C-alpha positions in Angstrom: -1.0 -6.4 26.0 -5.1 -7.3 25.5 -5.7 -8.2 21.8 -8.6 -6.0 20.6 -11.2 -7.5 18.5 -9.7 -7.0 14.8 -6.0 -8.0 16.3 -7.7 -11.0 17.9 -9.9 -12.5 14.8 -6.3 -11.2 12.7 -3.9 -13.7 14.2 -6.9 -16.0 14.0 -6.2 -15.8 10.5 -9.3 -14.0 9.9 -9.1 -12.8 6.2 -11.5 -9.8 6.4 -9.9 -9.1 9.7 -6.5 -8.9 7.5 -7.8 -6.8 5.0 -8.8 -4.4 7.1 -5.5 -4.3 9.5 -3.9 -4.1 5.8 -5.9 -1.0 5.1 -5.3 0.3 8.1 -1.5 0.0 8.0 -0.8 1.2 4.7 -2.9 4.4 5.6 -0.3 5.0 7.6 -3.1 5.7 10.7 -2.7 6.1 14.5 -5.6 2.4 14.5 -2.3 0.7 12.2 0.4 2.1 14.9 -1.5 1.0 17.8 -2.3 -2.5 15.9 1.4 -3.6 15.5 2.1 -2.7 18.3 -0.6 -5.7 20.2 0.7 -8.6 17.1 4.4 -7.6 16.7 5.1 -10.6 19.4 3.5 -12.8 17.4 5.7 -12.0 14.3 8.9 -12.9 12.7 8.0 -16.9 12.0 7.5 -16.2 8.3 9.4 -16.7 5.9 10.0 -14.0 3.4 10.8 -13.8 0.2 11.4 -11.2 -2.5 10.6 -10.9 -6.5 11.8 -8.4 -8.0 13.2 -7.8 -11.3 12.7 -5.9 -15.0 9.3 -4.9 -16.2 7.9 -7.6 -18.0 10.1 -10.5 -16.9 6.4 -12.2 -15.8 6.9 -11.6 -12.2 3.1 -11.5 -11.6 2.8 -15.3 -13.7 5.6 -16.7 -11.4 4.7 -15.9 -8.5 1.5 -17.0 -9.4 3.5 -20.4 -10.5 5.7 -20.5 -7.0 2.5 -20.3 -4.6 0.7 -23.5 -6.8 4.4 -25.1 -5.4 4.1 -23.7 -2.3 0.4 -25.0 -1.8 1.9 -28.5 -2.9 4.2 -28.8 0.2 1.2 -27.7 2.4 2.4 -24.4 3.4 0.6 -21.2 3.8 0.9 -18.4 1.1 0.6 -14.5 1.5 1.4 -12.2 -1.7 2.0 -8.2 -1.3 2.0 -6.8 -5.3 3.7 -4.2 -4.7 2.5 -1.6 -8.1 3.4 1.5 -9.2 1.4 5.2 -8.8 1.1 7.6 -11.2 3.3 10.4 -10.3 0.3 12.4 -12.5 -2.4 11.3 -11.1 -1.8 9.6 -7.7 -3.7 6.5 -9.3 -2.7 2.6 -8.9 -4.1 0.4 -11.8 -3.0 -2.7 -8.9 -3.9 -5.2 -11.3 -0.8 -7.8 -10.4 -3.1 -10.0 -8.8 -5.5 -11.2 -12.0 -3.0 -13.0 -13.0 -3.2 -14.9 -9.6 -6.8 -15.7 -10.5 -6.6 -19.4 -9.7 -5.8 -18.8 -6.0 -9.2 -16.3 -5.8 -10.8 -19.3 -3.5 -8.4 -20.9 -1.7 -8.4 -20.4 2.1 -4.6 -20.8 2.5 -4.0 -18.1 0.0 -4.3 -14.1 0.8 -3.4 -11.7 -1.9 -2.9 -8.1 -1.5 -1.8 -5.2 -4.2 -1.0 -1.9 -2.4 0.5 0.8 -4.3 3.9 2.1 -4.0 1.9 6.0 -3.2 5.5 7.4 -4.3 8.2 5.4 -2.7 11.1 4.7 -4.2 12.6 1.3 -4.6 10.3 -0.5 -5.7 8.4 -1.4 -2.6 5.7 1.0 -1.1 6.3 2.7 2.0 4.5 0.3 4.4 5.1 -2.9 2.7 7.5 -4.3 5.1 4.4 -3.6 7.5 2.2 -5.2 5.8 4.4 -8.2 5.7 4.3 -8.2 9.6 0.2 -8.5 9.1 0.6 -11.6 6.9 3.4 -13.1 10.0 1.4 -12.7 11.8 -1.9 -13.9 10.3 -0.4 -17.9 10.2 1.3 -17.7 6.4 4.1 -19.7 6.7 5.5 -17.9 3.4 5.3 -13.9 2.7 5.9 -13.2 -0.9 6.9 -9.9 -1.9 6.5 -8.6 -5.6 7.9 -5.3 -6.1 7.1 -3.0 -8.7 9.5 -3.4 -12.1 13.0 -1.7 -10.8 15.9 -0.7 -12.5 19.3 -0.1 -11.4 19.4 0.6 -7.7 15.3 0.3 -7.3 16.3 -2.8 -4.2 14.7 -2.1 -1.1 13.2 -5.4 -1.7 17.0 -7.4 -0.1 16.1 -4.8 3.4 12.5 -6.4 3.2 12.6 -10.4 2.6 15.2 -13.6 3.4 15.9 -14.4 0.2 16.2 -12.4 -2.8 15.7 -13.5 -6.7 16.3 -11.3 -9.6 14.5 -11.8 -12.8 15.5 -11.5 -16.1 14.6 -12.0 -19.5 16.3 -12.8 -22.9 15.5 -10.4 -25.7 15.9 -6.9 -23.4 18.6 -5.3 -25.2 21.9 -5.0 -23.8 22.6 -7.7 -21.7 25.1 -5.8 -19.7 23.2 -3.1 -18.9 20.0 -5.6 -17.6 22.7 -6.9 -14.8 24.3 -4.0 -13.4 26.2 -3.0 -9.7 22.8 -2.6 -8.2 20.5 -5.2 -8.7 23.0 -7.7 -9.8 24.6 -7.7 -6.2 21.1 -8.2 -4.0 20.8 -11.4 -6.2 20.2 -14.5 -4.1 18.8 -16.5 -6.9 18.7 -15.4 -10.5 16.1 -17.0 -12.5 15.9 -16.7 -16.7 12.5 -16.6 -17.0 10.6 -16.9 -20.4 12.9 -19.1 -21.1 11.7 -20.8 -24.1 12.8 -17.3 -26.2 16.0 -17.0 -28.0 19.0 -15.2 -26.3 17.8 -17.2 -22.9 21.2 -18.9 -22.8 23.3 -15.4 -23.6 21.4 -14.2 -20.9 22.1 -16.7 -18.3 25.9 -16.9 -19.4 25.8 -12.9 -19.0 25.0 -13.7 -15.3 27.4 -16.5 -15.0 30.8 -14.0 -16.3 30.3 -11.0 -13.8 29.7 -13.2 -11.0 33.3 -14.4 -11.7 33.9 -10.7 -10.6 32.9 -11.8 -7.2 35.0 -13.0 -4.4 33.1 -16.2 -3.4 35.1 -17.5 0.4 34.7 -21.3 1.0 31.6 -22.0 2.6 29.3 -19.4 0.5 26.5 -18.6 -0.7 27.1 -18.5 -4.8 23.4 -17.1 -6.2 22.3 -20.2 -8.7 21.0 -19.1 -12.2 17.7 -20.9 -13.0 15.3 -21.0 -16.5 12.1 -20.5 -16.2 8.9 -20.9 -18.3 6.3 -19.4 -15.8 3.3 -19.6 -18.7 3.8 -23.4 -18.5 5.3 -24.0 -15.1 8.1 -25.6 -16.0 11.5 -24.7 -14.3 9.2 -23.4 -10.8 10.0 -26.7 -8.6 13.2 -26.7 -9.3 13.2 -22.4 -8.0 11.5 -23.7 -5.1 13.8 -26.2 -4.2 15.6 -23.6 -4.6 14.5 -21.4 -2.2 14.7 -24.5 0.3 18.6 -24.4 0.0 19.2 -21.1 0.6 17.2 -20.8 3.0 19.0 -24.5 5.5 22.5 -22.4 4.2 21.6 -19.1 5.8 19.2 -20.8 8.7 22.6 -19.0 11.3 22.4 -15.7 9.7 18.8 -15.0 9.3 18.8 -13.4 12.9 21.4 -10.6 11.6 19.5 -10.1 8.2 16.5 -9.4 10.5 18.0 -6.9 12.5 19.4 -4.9 9.3 15.9 -5.1 8.3 14.4 -4.1 11.6 17.1 -0.9 11.6 16.6 0.4 8.1 13.2 0.0 9.4 13.1 2.2 12.3 15.4 4.6 10.2 12.7 4.9 7.2 10.0 5.3 10.1 11.6 8.2 12.3 12.9 10.1 9.0 9.3 9.8 8.6 8.0 11.4 11.5 10.6 13.7 11.4 9.1 15.2 8.3 6.1 15.0 9.6 6.4 16.8 12.7 8.3 19.7 11.4 5.6 20.6 9.1 3.2 19.9 12.2 5.0 22.4 14.4 6.1 25.1 11.7 3.3 27.8 10.6 0.7 27.6 8.2 3.2 28.1 5.0 6.0 28.2 6.6 7.7 25.2 4.8 6.6 26.2 1.7 8.6 30.1 2.2 11.6 27.8 2.9 10.9 26.3 -0.4 10.3 28.9 -2.1 13.5 30.8 -0.8 15.4 27.9 -2.3 13.9 28.0 -5.9 15.2 31.4 -5.9 18.3 30.7 -4.6 17.9 32.8 -2.0 18.4 30.4 0.4 20.1 27.6 0.3 18.8 23.7 1.7 21.8 22.9 3.9 21.0 26.7 5.7 17.5 26.2 5.1 17.4 22.4 7.4 19.4 24.3 9.3 16.9 27.4 9.9 14.6 24.2 11.0 16.1 22.5 13.3 16.6 25.4 15.2 13.2 26.4 15.2 12.0 22.5 16.0 14.8 21.6 18.1 16.2 24.5 19.5 17.8 22.8 22.3 19.6 19.9 20.8 23.2 20.0 20.3 24.2 20.3 16.3 26.1 19.4 14.0 27.7 18.1 10.7 27.2 19.5 7.3 23.7 21.4 8.7 25.4 23.5 11.7 28.6 23.9 9.0 26.6 25.7 7.0 24.6 28.0 9.1 27.7 28.9 10.8 29.3 29.6 7.1 25.6 31.6 6.7 26.4 33.7 9.4 30.3 34.8 9.1 29.9 36.4 5.3 26.4 37.2 5.9 24.1 38.1 2.8 25.4 37.6 -0.6 26.5 41.6 -1.9 25.8 43.4 -5.5 29.0 41.8 -6.5 29.0 38.2 -6.0 25.6 38.2 -7.3 25.9 39.6 -10.6 22.9 41.5 -9.3 22.4 45.8 -8.8 19.9 47.0 -6.1 17.2 47.8 -8.7 18.0 44.9 -10.5 16.6 42.3 -7.2 13.4 45.3 -6.7 12.7 44.4 -10.1 12.3 40.6 -9.5 10.5 40.4 -6.0 7.5 43.1 -8.4 8.0 41.1 -11.0 7.6 37.6 -8.5 9.7 34.1 -8.1 10.9 33.5 -12.0 9.2 30.5 -13.8 11.0 27.2 -14.4 13.8 26.9 -15.4 
């Protein structure tokens, strides 16, 4: 495929082209999708580092120090800093890169903040595609910093080649901090702010938790490192541990990349299908079904079956949607005895409009 001017500039590492390309992809435009198609064959070289952890664990400061260590080794770095989107205003501060101003004049570093835009899992929907752009632009290392995550917001493990989990002392119940989910994704544990009281206790809690996992001979056992991101203490050791993990897991990187692409394909299919459904239905029809579910006039499975029948009528359907649809047809509409309502009550309810939020 012949590169267009934007993709050619992107492949040449032009910062303005990278920024423009990221905006197209982040906004999920047709131009962004076409751009990914043009540059995709030139990706797969960069090594992706995912950094996650609880809010306030010092992720941005640690990323800043890690970037400096990587640059000292002569490698170029792209950083994707994901910030949460307000569920009320839809806005995002995008302030993580403020802590990385030291690299503003370094041509070998490209930093981009992006909002989750309501996507769960600690990342934005298009984070993986933005990583592809930085990869194509020639970045040797791409660091993905997630939003402050909880126990199961672990999309980063499907996006990065190595997952680093940050924990800090003084964050409350040690067991709560390392529950399943966030605990199980770590390839490297980092106890940041190790100068604080309780850092040794956090490290011991992690080590105790790891004893419940089974490691076969030759398996990678996640190391537990201590850092002080503000001073840079322990950062070189972290960079060395990333290198050791990269060497150890080199033969499994392809499988991890395949799992990553499968997850991305499934996510795209689900997102595109939802868009197709809403675009295919008459105006207001989707909302009508939503309102019906809210009023308990139809259940979600039957509503989904109805949508499938309208959007893909020639497709053989099975599974819970078809079962729900068949069951609903067999039973017919609920009678007054089963619903506990009289016809008069139903008429009164319809006249009064939908009930308020419960």
